[in-house]
C-alpha positions in Angstrom: 13.8 -26.5 41.9 14.6 -24.3 38.9 17.9 -24.1 36.9 19.1 -20.5 36.5 20.6 -19.7 33.1 24.3 -18.9 33.1 25.9 -16.4 33.5 24.0 -15.3 36.6 24.4 -13.5 39.9 22.7 -14.3 43.3 22.1 -11.7 45.9 21.2 -13.3 49.3 20.0 -11.0 52.0 21.7 -11.4 55.4 18.5 -13.0 56.9 17.5 -14.9 53.9 14.8 -17.5 54.5 15.6 -21.1 53.4 18.6 -21.8 51.2 21.2 -19.3 50.1 21.5 -19.4 46.3 24.9 -20.1 44.7 25.2 -18.9 41.1 28.1 -17.9 38.9 28.6 -14.9 41.2 27.1 -14.9 44.7 26.9 -11.9 47.1 25.7 -12.1 50.7 24.2 -8.6 51.1 24.5 -7.1 54.5 21.8 -4.9 56.1 24.0 -1.8 55.6 24.1 -1.9 51.8 22.1 0.8 50.0 20.0 0.2 46.8 22.5 2.5 45.1 25.5 0.3 46.0 23.6 -2.9 45.3 22.6 -1.8 41.8 26.0 -0.4 41.2 27.8 -3.6 42.1 25.4 -5.7 40.0 26.2 -3.5 37.0 29.9 -3.9 37.5 29.6 -7.7 37.7 27.2 -8.0 34.8 29.3 -5.8 32.6 32.4 -7.9 33.3 30.5 -11.1 32.4 29.1 -9.6 29.2 32.6 -8.3 28.2 34.0 -11.8 28.6 31.0 -13.6 27.1 29.7 -11.4 24.2 26.1 -12.1 23.2 25.3 -13.8 26.5 22.2 -13.0 28.6 22.7 -12.1 32.3 20.3 -13.1 35.0 20.2 -11.6 38.5 18.3 -13.3 41.4 17.3 -11.4 44.5 16.7 -13.8 47.5 15.2 -11.9 50.4 12.2 -11.3 52.6 9.4 -9.1 51.1 8.2 -6.3 53.2 4.7 -7.0 54.6 2.3 -5.1 56.7 -0.2 -7.2 58.6 0.6 -10.2 56.4 0.1 -8.3 53.1 3.0 -7.7 50.8 3.9 -5.3 48.0 5.8 -2.9 50.2 9.3 -3.6 48.9 12.2 -5.9 49.6 14.2 -6.5 52.8 17.5 -6.5 50.9 20.3 -4.3 52.4 18.7 -1.1 53.8 15.5 -2.0 51.8 14.3 -1.5 48.3 11.1 0.5 47.8 9.4 2.4 44.9 11.5 5.4 45.7 14.6 3.3 44.7 13.4 2.4 41.2 15.8 5.0 39.5 18.8 3.0 40.9 17.9 0.1 38.6 18.8 2.2 35.5 22.4 1.3 36.3 21.6 -2.3 35.2 20.8 -1.2 31.6 22.2 -2.7 29.2 24.1 -5.3 31.3 21.2 -7.3 32.9 18.6 -9.1 30.8 16.5 -10.8 33.5 15.8 -10.1 37.2 14.2 -12.6 39.4 12.8 -11.6 42.8 12.3 -14.5 45.1 10.6 -12.8 48.1 7.2 -13.2 49.7 4.4 -11.3 48.1 6.8 -8.9 46.3 4.4 -8.2 43.5 1.3 -8.2 45.7 -1.1 -5.2 45.5 -2.1 -4.2 49.0 -2.7 -0.5 48.5 -3.3 0.2 44.7 -1.2 3.1 43.7 0.2 3.5 47.2 3.3 2.3 49.1 2.0 -1.2 49.1 1.6 -1.6 45.3 4.1 -4.3 44.4 2.9 -4.3 40.8 4.1 -0.7 40.4 7.4 -1.5 42.1 8.1 -4.4 39.8 6.9 -2.6 36.7 9.0 0.3 37.5 12.1 -1.8 38.0 11.6 -3.6 34.7 11.3 -0.2 32.9 14.3 1.3 34.7 16.5 -1.7 34.0 15.1 -2.4 30.6 15.0 -6.0 31.6 12.4 -8.7 32.2 11.4 -9.1 35.8 9.9 -12.4 37.2 8.2 -12.3 40.6 5.4 -13.8 42.6 2.4 -12.3 44.4 2.3 -15.1 47.0 4.3 -16.2 50.0 7.3 -18.2 49.0 8.5 -21.4 50.7 12.2 -21.9 50.7 14.1 -25.2 50.6 16.7 -25.7 53.2 19.4 -26.8 50.7 19.7 -26.4 46.9 22.6 -27.3 44.7 24.6 -24.5 43.0 22.9 -23.1 39.9 19.4 -23.6 41.2 16.7 -21.7 43.0 13.4 -22.7 44.7 10.3 -23.4 42.8 7.8 -20.5 42.6 4.6 -20.5 44.7 1.4 -18.8 43.7 0.8 -16.4 40.8 4.1 -15.6 39.0 4.2 -12.5 36.8 6.8 -11.7 34.2 7.2 -8.0 33.3 8.7 -7.0 30.0 11.3 -4.3 29.6 8.5 -1.8 29.0 7.0 -2.6 32.4 3.9 -4.5 31.1 3.0 -8.0 32.3 4.0 -10.3 29.4 3.3 -13.6 31.1 1.3 -15.0 34.0 1.9 -18.5 35.5 -0.1 -20.2 38.3 1.8 -22.6 40.5 
């Protein structure tokens, strides 16, 4: 398990696999929430924390299924009504309030169709650029624990990429 830096916010999808994460702020996102509303609410929560804790870094954790086609990911996230490449502009609402975004979802950064709808690398790079935040995500299937204490998330599985605010990969870890 991994300790999430505070202040932080967890977004758990309605059908989240494994444990629901409990951080400083926790939101159970229903299937009816749009990417516009999700990003808007994150910005409100993060701005509030930053106003009360000047100089702090704010981390957001998305906990959901990744969209897969025939067991290959990279097609987006099953959070709310879905998050795909066409939703990248919504993430500019997070600028300058969010410093780190973690996506804990199966194969979210996987490249199934390079340059196409199934290019998780382009999705994650685009989100990092739009939010001007670092993005941490895996290319592999994630295995969720059934229970975790508050303030923690599951360990990463597979290749974990960290994108810098410019959208470039700045770190690669193999788990």
